[in-house]
C-alpha positions in Angstrom: 0.2 0.0 0.2 0.7 3.2 -0.5 1.0 6.8 0.8 2.2 6.7 4.5 6.0 8.1 5.8 6.7 6.1 8.0 5.3 3.1 7.8 5.3 -0.2 4.7 1.3 -1.3 5.2 1.5 -5.0 2.5 -1.3 -6.7 2.8 -1.2 -10.2 0.6 -3.6 -13.2 1.1 -4.9 -11.9 4.6 -1.7 -11.4 6.1 -1.4 -7.5 6.3 2.6 -6.7 7.6 2.9 -3.7 8.9 6.7 -1.7 8.3 7.7 0.7 10.9 9.5 2.3 8.6 12.1 5.2 9.8 15.3 2.8 9.7 17.5 5.9 9.6 16.7 6.6 13.7 15.9 2.5 14.0 12.5 3.0 13.8 12.5 5.4 16.9 8.6 5.8 18.0 6.3 9.6 17.0 3.0 10.7 16.6 2.8 10.6 12.9 3.6 6.9 13.0 1.1 6.0 15.7 -1.2 8.3 13.8 -0.6 6.0 10.2 0.0 2.8 12.0 -3.5 3.2 13.7 -4.9 3.9 9.7 -2.9 1.2 7.9 -4.6 -1.3 10.6 -8.0 -0.2 9.5 -7.0 0.2 6.1 -5.9 -4.0 6.4 -9.3 -4.4 8.4 -11.0 -3.2 5.8 -9.1 -5.4 3.1 -10.2 -8.4 4.7 -7.6 -8.8 6.4 -7.1 -11.7 8.5 -3.9 -12.1 10.4 -1.4 -9.0 11.6 2.4 -9.1 11.2 4.1 -6.4 13.0 8.0 -6.2 12.2 10.5 -3.1 12.0 12.0 -1.7 8.1 16.9 -2.0 8.6 18.5 -3.1 11.5 16.0 -2.0 14.4 12.7 -3.6 15.5 12.0 0.1 17.5 14.2 2.0 19.3 11.8 3.8 21.7 10.5 7.0 21.3 12.0 9.8 19.3 13.0 12.5 22.0 14.4 14.8 18.8 11.7 16.3 15.9 10.5 14.9 13.3 9.4 17.0 10.4 5.7 16.6 10.9 5.0 18.5 13.5 6.7 16.8 16.4 9.4 18.7 18.4 10.0 15.9 20.8 8.2 15.1 24.7 6.3 17.4 25.5 6.8 18.4 29.6 3.5 16.5 30.6 4.5 12.5 29.2 1.3 12.2 30.2 0.1 14.1 27.5 1.3 11.9 24.4 0.7 8.4 26.5 -3.1 9.3 25.9 -2.8 10.9 23.1 -0.7 8.3 21.2 0.8 5.6 22.7 -2.2 4.0 24.2 -4.7 4.6 21.6 -2.2 2.3 19.8 -1.8 0.0 22.2 -4.8 -0.3 22.8 -5.9 -1.0 19.4 -3.1 -3.6 19.2 -4.7 -5.3 22.3 -7.7 -4.9 21.2 -8.1 -6.5 17.7 -9.9 -9.6 16.7 -7.7 -10.8 14.3 -4.0 -12.4 15.5 -1.2 -10.2 15.9 2.7 -11.8 15.4 5.5 -9.5 15.5 9.0 -10.3 14.7 11.5 -8.7 16.1 14.3 -8.1 13.5 16.6 -6.8 15.5 17.2 -4.3 18.9 13.3 -3.7 20.7 13.8 -1.0 23.5 11.2 1.0 25.0 8.6 1.8 24.2 9.8 -0.2 20.9 9.7 -3.3 23.9 6.0 -2.4 24.1 4.9 -2.8 21.0 7.2 -6.3 21.0 5.7 -8.5 22.9 2.1 -7.5 22.5 1.7 -10.0 20.2 0.6 -13.1 20.1 3.1 -15.2 18.6 6.5 -13.4 19.1 9.8 -14.4 16.9 12.9 -12.4 17.3 16.4 -13.1 15.8 18.9 -14.5 17.3 21.5 -11.6 17.5 17.7 -9.1 18.2 18.0 -8.0 21.6 15.0 -6.3 24.5 15.9 -3.0 26.6 13.7 -1.5 29.0 15.9 1.5 28.7 13.3 3.4 30.6 15.4 4.0 33.9 18.9 4.8 32.0 17.0 8.4 31.3 15.6 8.9 35.1 11.8 7.7 33.3 9.7 4.5 34.4 8.3 2.1 31.8 5.0 3.3 29.4 3.4 1.3 26.2 2.6 -1.7 28.5 5.6 -3.2 29.2 5.5 -3.4 32.3 2.4 -5.4 32.4 3.4 -7.1 29.7 6.9 -8.0 31.2 5.5 -8.6 34.4 3.3 -11.8 33.0 5.3 -12.9 31.1 8.2 -13.2 32.6 7.5 -12.7 36.3 8.0 -9.7 39.1 11.7 -10.5 39.6 13.0 -10.3 36.0 10.2 -7.2 34.8 12.2 -6.0 38.2 15.9 -6.6 37.2 15.4 -5.1 33.8 13.0 -2.1 34.7 15.5 -1.5 37.8 18.9 -2.3 35.9 18.4 -0.9 32.1 20.2 -4.1 30.2 19.8 -5.7 27.4 18.1 -8.9 27.4 19.0 -11.7 24.7 16.9 -13.0 22.3 18.3 -16.7 24.2 17.5 -14.6 27.4 13.8 -13.6 26.2 13.1 -17.2 25.2 14.1 -18.9 28.2 11.7 -16.4 30.3 9.1 -16.9 28.1 8.6 -12.9 26.8 10.1 -14.9 23.3 7.6 -17.6 21.3 10.3 -19.1 18.9 14.6 -17.5 17.6 15.1 -17.7 14.9 18.5 -17.1 12.4 19.4 -13.1 11.6 17.2 -12.5 9.1 14.1 -14.7 8.9 12.8 -13.2 11.5 9.6 -11.9 9.2 9.8 -15.2 6.6 8.8 -17.2 9.6 6.2 -14.4 10.9 4.2 -14.5 8.0 4.1 -18.3 7.2 2.8 -18.3 10.9 0.7 -15.4 10.1 -0.7 -16.9 7.0 -1.4 -20.4 8.7 -3.7 -18.3 11.2 -5.0 -16.6 8.5 -6.2 -19.1 7.2 -7.9 -20.9 9.8 -10.9 -20.1 11.7 -10.1 -16.3 12.7 -12.7 -15.6 14.8 -12.8 -18.2 17.1 -8.3 -17.2 16.8 -9.6 -14.2 18.1 -11.8 -15.0 21.3 -8.9 -17.0 22.1 -6.5 -14.3 22.0 -8.3 -12.0 24.3 -9.2 -14.7 26.3 -5.4 -15.7 27.4 -5.0 -11.9 28.1 -8.2 -11.7 30.6 -7.6 -15.1 31.9 -4.2 -13.7 33.4 -6.2 -11.0 36.1 -9.8 -13.4 36.3 -10.6 -15.3 38.7 -11.6 -19.5 38.2 -14.9 -18.7 38.2 -14.6 -15.4 35.9 -12.7 -17.0 33.4 -15.0 -20.3 33.0 -18.0 -17.1 32.0 -15.8 -15.8 28.7 -15.7 -19.3 28.6 -18.6 -19.8 28.2 -19.9 -16.7 26.1 -17.3 -16.8 23.9 -18.0 -21.4 23.3 -21.4 -20.3 22.5 -20.4 -17.6 19.8 -18.1 -19.5 18.2 -20.5 -22.7 17.9 -22.8 -20.8 16.1 -20.5 -19.9 13.8 -20.0 -21.4 10.0 -16.2 -21.9 10.2 -17.5 -24.7 13.2 -20.5 -25.9 11.7 -17.9 -26.7 8.6 -15.4 -28.3 10.6 -17.6 -30.6 12.7 -18.7 -31.6 8.1 -15.6 -31.4 6.4 -14.4 -34.3 10.3 -18.0 -36.1 8.8 -16.2 -35.9 5.4 -12.9 -37.1 6.0 -11.7 -34.4 4.6 -9.6 -30.7 5.5 -11.7 -28.0 7.1 -12.1 -24.9 4.2 -12.7 -21.8 6.8 -13.1 -18.7 6.0 -13.6 -16.6 9.5 -17.0 -16.2 9.7 
């Protein structure tokens, strides 16, 4: 797709690939980038995307917030950082989390600060072997944002989250996988292809159920057992009425592979 300055969007065979495209700034985040990325997701959904891949152009996934200007009216971080979180960061994080299609992140290089938060928003997270995670906020006197606090604590636990946040040290891809923050590690240059292959598999699956699964798992991290049972019941009721479930039952009876349409 065309018309974007800071991101690239390609939609093919039900898979949308959204690439942060400021390689000269290590894909640093600006208000304009968030605006374009949000619009690109809307465009992808309108074009029928059934899975989303998020990655970065060049040698980094994302270096976090851009501390300088960008030529689009952004002159660096405002005095009240809460304002830019309210206006741009948090709405985009919420948008990704609320999607009814799966999100696969391809961490092609360093994922730093808020970029780490975006990287860990994937339902399946692929990391290049030389990539690393870095909660760099403490190094400049700030606190984690873009959901990084929740994502790291839920994935790696309290002790590891505090170590990462307080010390501000790099975590290798291997360490991130061992800590439960990364799903798979691939050789350098292969993260995007691996993510797209997984996305293609998911896009051809029962995407109504897949969308509910991603939100159900996220909810289970904070719900009590009885609340989780109620959510499972509600989602299962909805899934049972989908055309994809009926197709799966028919395919089983006819001893063939089901053809899911995401309906």
